[in-house]
Structure formats: C-alpha cells, structure tokens
C-alpha positions in Angstrom: 14.7 -4.9 -23.5 13.9 -6.3 -20.1 11.2 -4.9 -18.0 12.2 -2.8 -15.1 10.5 -3.1 -11.6 10.5 -0.1 -9.3 10.0 0.4 -5.4 9.2 4.0 -4.3 8.5 6.1 -1.3 6.0 8.8 -1.7 5.5 11.6 0.9 2.6 13.9 1.9 2.3 16.6 4.4 -0.1 15.3 7.2 -0.9 17.7 10.2 2.4 18.6 11.8 4.4 15.7 10.2 4.6 13.8 7.0 2.8 10.6 5.7 4.7 8.2 3.6 3.4 5.4 1.3 5.7 2.6 -0.2 4.7 0.7 -3.2 6.3 -1.0 -6.3 5.5 -0.6 -10.1 6.7 -1.0 -13.6 5.8 2.5 -14.5 6.8 5.2 -12.1 5.4 8.1 -13.9 2.0 6.6 -14.6 1.8 5.1 -11.0 2.5 8.6 -9.5 0.1 10.3 -11.8 -2.7 7.7 -10.7 -1.8 8.3 -6.8 -2.3 12.2 -7.4 -5.4 11.8 -9.4 -7.0 9.8 -6.6 -6.9 6.4 -8.6 -4.2 4.8 -7.1 -4.1 2.7 -3.7 -7.0 3.6 -1.4 -4.3 5.0 1.4 -3.1 7.4 -1.1 -6.4 9.2 -2.1 -7.2 12.7 -1.4 -3.6 13.8 -0.8 -1.0 15.6 -2.8 2.1 13.3 -3.0 5.8 13.9 -4.0 8.5 11.2 -4.7 10.8 10.9 -1.9 12.7 7.9 -3.0 12.8 5.3 -5.9 15.0 2.4 -6.8 15.2 -0.1 -9.7 15.1 -4.0 -9.6 15.6 -6.8 -12.1 12.6 -8.8 -11.1 9.2 -8.6 -9.6 10.1 -10.7 -6.7 13.1 -8.5 -5.7 11.0 -5.3 -6.0 8.2 -6.8 -4.0 10.7 -8.1 -1.4 12.3 -4.8 -1.1 9.0 -2.9 -0.7 8.3 -5.4 2.3 11.5 -4.4 4.0 11.0 -0.7 3.3 7.3 -0.7 4.6 8.9 -2.0 8.0 11.8 0.3 8.0 10.2 3.5 9.8 13.7 5.0 10.4 14.6 5.0 6.6 11.4 6.3 5.6 11.6 8.8 8.3 15.0 10.0 6.9 13.7 10.7 3.4 11.0 13.4 4.6 11.6 17.0 3.7 12.4 19.5 6.6 9.1 20.5 8.1 7.7 23.9 6.8 
C-alpha cells in the first residue's frame, strides 16, 4: 500500500478572532495529538486546536507544495474558521 501525505489546517480561538496553522504529515491523527499535547511545532504549543481542513496527496512533494500555497492563501484559511462565539 502506498503511503499517503496530508496537508491540514488547524484552528484555535485567539482573543477576538482565530489563529490558524498549516502543516503536512503522513499521520493526521498522530500529528493532531502531538499539536494538542504541546509536542508539535513551536507555533502550536499552549493552544487547543481543532481540525478545520485536510486533503490527501500522493507524494511528499505535492503535499509540501500545497502547504506552501495554503500558507499564503489567507482568504482560504479565513473561510475555514468557525463562526465567532
């Protein structure tokens, strides 16, 4: 079975808005657990994250390229945010 690569966007309430984080992985559940345990990327530590979006890619290169584009697409990430409380 071929390995799958995923690009994901996480969201966390921050003040009056939302903070998003975009990354890629081969294990969505494991990576999500690490982020919420404070063992993920430095930018995600100390927050409670929820999945906002994920997509599957056939190669690492494709996933990393898509991650690069999503990080620069603020409009798309803003459209994923849940309604404000």
